[in-house]
C-alpha positions in Angstrom: 0.0 0.2 0.0 2.9 2.5 0.8 4.1 2.2 -2.6 0.9 3.7 -4.0 1.0 6.6 -1.6 4.5 6.9 -2.9 3.5 7.1 -6.6 1.0 9.6 -5.4 3.3 11.7 -4.0 5.6 11.6 -7.1 2.6 12.3 -9.5 2.1 15.3 -7.1 5.6 16.6 -7.7 5.2 16.0 -11.5 1.9 18.0 -11.3 3.4 21.1 -9.5 6.3 21.0 -11.7 4.3 21.1 -14.6 2.2 23.9 -13.3 5.1 26.0 -12.6 6.2 25.4 -16.2 2.5 26.4 -17.3 3.0 29.5 -15.5 6.1 30.4 -17.1 4.5 29.8 -20.5 0.8 30.4 -20.5 0.5 30.0 -24.0 1.6 26.6 -24.0 -1.4 24.3 -24.5 0.9 21.0 -24.3 1.6 22.2 -20.7 -1.8 23.0 -19.9 -3.2 19.7 -21.0 -0.2 17.9 -19.0 -0.6 20.0 -15.8 -4.7 19.0 -16.1 -4.0 15.4 -16.7 -1.6 14.6 -13.9 -3.8 16.8 -11.6 -6.5 14.3 -12.3 -4.5 11.3 -12.1 -3.2 11.8 -8.5 -6.2 12.0 -6.6 -7.5 8.4 -8.3 -4.8 6.5 -6.1 -6.4 8.3 -2.7 -9.9 6.9 -3.8 -8.4 3.3 -4.6 -6.4 3.5 -1.0 -9.5 4.5 0.5 -11.2 1.2 -1.2 -8.7 -1.1 0.0 -8.7 0.1 3.5 -12.6 -0.1 3.6 -12.4 -3.8 2.1 -10.1 -4.7 5.0 -12.5 -3.5 7.3 -15.3 -5.3 6.0 -13.3 -8.1 5.5 -12.6 -7.9 9.2 -15.9 -7.4 10.6 -17.9 -9.0 8.1 -15.9 -11.7 6.6 -18.7 -13.7 4.4 -19.7 -10.6 3.0 -16.0 -9.1 2.6 -14.7 -12.5 1.3 -17.6 -12.9 -0.9 -17.0 -13.9 -4.8 -19.7 -11.5 -6.3 -18.2 -8.7 -3.8 -14.8 -9.1 -5.2 -15.8 -9.0 -8.8 -17.6 -5.9 -8.2 -14.9 -4.3 -6.4 -12.2 -5.0 -9.1 -14.7 -3.8 -11.8 -15.2 -0.4 -9.8 -11.4 0.0 -9.8 -10.9 -0.8 -13.2 -13.9 1.7 -14.4 -11.8 4.6 -12.7 -8.8 3.8 -14.5 -11.0 3.4 -17.7 -12.7 7.0 -16.7 -9.3 8.6 -16.2 -7.9 7.7 -19.7 -11.5 8.9 -21.5 -10.6 11.8 -19.8 -7.3 12.3 -20.9 -8.2 11.5 -24.6 -10.7 14.0 -24.5 -8.5 16.8 -22.9 -5.8 16.1 -25.7 -8.4 15.8 -28.5 -10.0 19.5 -26.9 -6.8 21.1 -28.0 -6.6 20.3 -31.4 -10.5 20.6 -32.4 -12.8 23.8 -32.9 -15.9 21.6 -33.9 -18.7 22.2 -31.6 -20.6 19.0 -31.8 -17.0 17.3 -30.9 -16.6 19.6 -28.0 -19.9 18.9 -26.5 -19.2 15.4 -26.6 -15.4 15.7 -25.0 -17.6 18.0 -22.3 -19.9 14.8 -21.7 -17.3 12.5 -21.5 -15.7 14.6 -18.7 -18.7 15.0 -16.9 -19.2 11.2 -16.9 -15.5 10.6 -15.7 -15.8 13.6 -12.9 -19.2 11.9 -11.8 -17.8 8.3 -11.5 -15.1 9.9 -9.5 -17.4 11.0 -6.8 -19.2 7.8 -6.9 -16.1 6.1 -6.1 -14.7 8.5 -3.7 -18.4 7.8 -1.7 -18.0 4.2 -1.9 -15.7 3.4 0.7 -17.9 5.2 3.2 -20.8 3.1 2.3 -18.5 -0.2 2.9 -17.8 1.2 6.3 -21.3 1.7 7.1 -22.4 -1.7 6.1 -19.8 -3.3 7.7 -20.9 -1.5 11.1 -24.7 -1.6 10.3 -24.7 -5.5 9.8 -25.5 -7.7 12.8 -22.0 -8.4 14.2 -20.3 -11.7 12.9 -19.4 -14.2 15.1 -16.3 -14.7 13.0 -15.1 -11.0 13.4 -11.2 -10.7 13.1 -8.6 -8.2 13.9 -5.7 -7.1 11.6 -2.7 -4.7 11.9 -2.1 -2.3 15.0 -4.5 -0.4 16.8 -8.3 -0.5 17.3 -11.2 -1.0 15.0 -12.5 2.5 16.1 -9.3 4.0 15.5 -8.8 2.4 11.7 -12.6 3.5 11.1 -12.2 7.3 12.1 -8.8 7.3 10.4 -10.7 6.0 7.3 -13.9 8.2 7.5 -11.9 11.3 7.9 -10.0 10.4 4.7 -13.0 9.6 2.8 -14.7 12.8 4.1 -12.0 14.9 2.5 -11.7 12.7 -0.8 -15.4 13.5 -1.2 -15.1 17.0 -0.7 -12.3 17.1 -3.3 -14.6 14.9 -6.0 -17.4 17.0 -4.9 -15.8 20.1 -5.9 -14.2 18.8 -9.2 -17.7 17.2 -10.2 -19.9 20.5 -9.2 -17.3 22.6 -10.9 -17.4 20.7 -13.9 -21.2 20.4 -13.9 -21.9 24.5 -13.8 -22.0 26.3 -17.0 -19.2 27.7 -18.4 -18.3 31.2 -17.4 -16.6 34.2 -18.9 -13.1 34.7 -18.5 -14.1 38.4 -17.7 -16.8 37.0 -14.9 -15.2 34.1 -13.2 -17.1 32.5 -10.5 -15.5 32.1 -7.1 -14.7 28.6 -7.7 -12.4 29.5 -10.7 -10.0 31.4 -8.3 -6.5 29.8 -7.8 -7.4 30.0 -3.8 -10.5 27.8 -4.2 -8.5 25.2 -6.5 -5.6 24.9 -4.2 -8.1 25.0 -0.6 -10.3 22.1 -2.4 -7.4 20.2 -4.0 -3.6 20.1 -2.8 -4.7 21.5 0.7 -7.0 18.6 1.3 -4.6 16.1 -0.2 -1.7 17.1 2.0 -4.0 16.8 5.0 -4.9 13.1 4.1 -1.4 12.4 3.5 -0.4 13.7 7.0 -3.0 12.0 8.7 -1.6 8.9 6.7 2.0 9.4 7.9 1.0 10.1 11.6 -1.4 7.3 12.3 1.2 5.0 10.2 -1.1 3.4 8.4 1.1 0.9 6.8 0.9 -0.9 10.4 -2.5 0.5 11.3 -4.2 -1.6 8.2 -1.4 -4.5 7.7 -2.7 -7.6 6.6 -0.7 -10.7 6.1 0.4 -11.6 2.7 -1.5 -14.3 0.9 -4.8 -13.7 2.6 -7.8 -15.4 0.3 -10.5 -16.0 2.7 -12.3 -16.0 6.1 -10.1 -16.5 9.0 -6.8 -15.7 7.1 -6.2 -12.4 8.7 -6.0 -14.1 12.1 -4.5 -17.7 10.9 -1.3 -15.9 8.5 -1.0 -13.2 11.0 0.3 -16.0 13.6 2.6 -17.2 11.0 4.2 -14.0 10.6 7.7 -12.8 12.5 6.6 -11.4 15.7 8.4 -8.1 14.6 6.4 -7.5 11.3 4.5 -4.7 13.2 7.1 -2.8 14.2 8.4 -2.3 10.7 
């Protein structure tokens, strides 16, 4: 899981670098598209990480449901679709700078709307999984994993999901808003709004993950394939695995 967050940080470094280059060359459409592509790609990793954390909590509290074959398929499809929607959005952005055809531009706008809306759905889904884990009757086969209590894990995940929903909601809401004139921009078109509802919230999420040591908190043994594996395989791990 830590490698995904590392990739996210690298993408954000590239994002900021391209935005600085774009600021120095504001007429460069290629830099504008590159900055937008990296900006859109980064946050998807946070959405997927939240999904994985929520899945682990669900498997811990409701093993039969969490390890259900159909649920696994749905989970994989949701994660695959977000990659597909990102590719669609990237292609749409690239095409948009090379066409003036109104029909094509409207189609591109529809693609971006669909991609943005699906990102919001994916941002909300981990919270739904967490709710199901707690609202269903307690399972007699409930397990523990990682370090810390279930309450601590759930609280950290809920905060991360809430911030991710704000980020996705802001992006989706502004995408659905009618296009405003450059001479009469809306409040959400300002640089302050962009950085507050995007980068600042991402930094908060990463800070929470770092301070809480999610690598230990949400650690599960390698090779888990079904109910009982969190406990059985954990007992077979070296005793110092949680101290790494």
